[in-house]
N, C-alpha and C positions, 0 to 999 in steps of 0.2 A: 602711614608707611607706604612706599610706592609697591606697585606689584612687580614681581620678579626679584624683590629681596627676601631671602630667608629670614625667618625669625630664629635668629642666634643672639646668645647673650652678648652684651656689649663688652669688649676688652678694652680697658683704658690705654690709649697711646696707639691703639691699631685702627687705621681708617677702614671703613667698610668696602667692599668689593663686588660689584655686580656678577652674579654667576653666569649670565647670559653672554658676557663678553662685550657688551656695548658699554659706553662710558656714558652716565647719566650728567646732566648738568649740575655742577656743584657738589659732584661726589668724587672724591679722589680714588684712582685706581692702583691697587696693590701691586707692588713689583717685587718678585722674589730677590732676595741678595740685597735689597735696600736696608738701611741701618734700622735696627730694631726689628727686622722680620726674620721669622724662622723659614727656613727653607725645606723642611721635612714635610713628606706628605702626610695629609690630615691634620696639619697645623690649623688652628682656628682661623676661618676666613679663606683658606687655601682649598682649591678644588683638587680633588684627586684625579688621577688618569682613569680612563674609561675602563681598563681592563684589571684596575687594582682589586686584590681580594677583598671581599666584604661589601664591595660596592655594588648597588642594585643596578638595573638596566637604565640606560639613559632615557630620557622623554623622547619617543617617537621611535625606539628600537623596534616595537611590535608594528611597525607601519606595514600595511599589506598581508598582514596574517589573517585578517577577516576575509579578505579575498581569496586566500589560499585555502581556507577551511570551507569557504563557500564552493570553491571549484572541487573540491574532493567530497564534500557532503551531498551537495545538491544532486548529482546523479544517482547517487545511492538511494536518497529520499523519494525522487521521483520514480526509480524501479520499484520501491515499496509501494508507493501509492499505486502504481499501475498493476502490480501483482494483487493488491487488495481488490482493486475493480475488476479484474480478469476472474479472480475467484467467485466474485459477486455474480457475475454474468455467467459463470459455469454453474454455480448453484442454481440460479434461476432456471437455467436452461434444464437442468435435471428435474426440477420440480414441474416444470412445463411437460416435458415428455412423459413423466410419470402420470400427470393427470390425464393426459392424451390416451395413454395406455389402458388405465383404469376406465376410461369412457369405452374404448373398444372393448376391453375384456367383460364389462356389463352387458354389452350387446351381443357378444359372442356366447356368453352363458345363458342368454334369454333363447337365442335362437339355434344354438348347436344341435338341438335334438329334434327341432321341428322344420328348420329351413335348410335346405341343401347347399344353398350358396351363402352360408352363415359366415364364412372365411371373408369373402369379399365385403359383405355389409359391415363387419366389425373392422376392417382395415379402412374402409371409407368413412366410418363414424370417427374413428381416432384422428385421421388426417383432417377431416373437415372440423372437428373439434378445434384443433392447433390453428387451422385458417380461421376460425371464427374469433380466436382471442386477440388477432390483430398484434402480434407480437413478432419479432425477427430475431428472439433469442436463439433460435435454432436454425437460422438462415430462412430462406423464403418457404421451403416445403420440408415436411418430414417423411419418413418412409414408415409405414406400420405393416408387420407381418403376423397374421393369426395363424395358430396352428393347435392342434390337440395335443393334450398332455395325458398319456395313457388312454384309458376307456372313457372316463367320466370327467374330464377337466379339460379346460382351455386356457391358452396363454395368448397375449398380444404384446409385441415388441415394437417399440417406437424408437427410430434411430435419426439423428439429427447431428449436425456440425454446430458446436457452439459458438456464439459470436465472439470475435478475438479482438483485442485491441493492441496486441503485441505482433509485431512483424514476423510472419513465418510460423506462428504457432496455431496448430490444427487440432481441435478436441472435439473427438467424436464421443456422443452421448447415446447409451443404450439403456433404455429403462423397460423392464417388464412387469405386467400386471397378470394374475392368473387367478383361476377359481373353479369351483367345480359347476358342472352343467346343470341348469336348473331343469327340473323335469316335473309336469304336473301328473299327479298321481290320483286319479278318481277314487272315492271311497267305496266302489262296488267290488265285492267279493275280496276285501281285504286290502285293495289298492294292487296295482300292477308295477312292475318294474320297468325302468326307463331305458 
């Protein structure tokens, strides 16, 4: 059987008609109103109108729908991917800032009771740690600020701008690490207070 012919039961006395409107060699074309031919819609071998109830879509009626879906969905998909990447950069920036703050706080805890310039040393330690990482997730440089917390504790805060792949988006990261001041207490006379 040739392509384009539907698999329909053969009705005696009714010639077959191509559904595509082309006449194939050796095949008669059905003409409505011819003797012995029914003219009602839905008669065997007769095509229905494209808008008739119960009729499915014509072949090719969905042409271009994939392109429309792509135009609608592609920007949303790209924005979602960018947001995921931006969140990853922000999260990594927070972790790097916290690590630098912890290094500065460790130095501040050791030096706060014995070295008068402990703030400068702790800030330099935090900033040089970030510079030594060789990463740019917080921009080129970070700012570290060391300060006492009460009488016997210190803190170091590291601030920087998170890397951004979104136009006009600025994310500032502040991470703080703190701890008690370490003090050496000799074992003479029951120790002494710091």
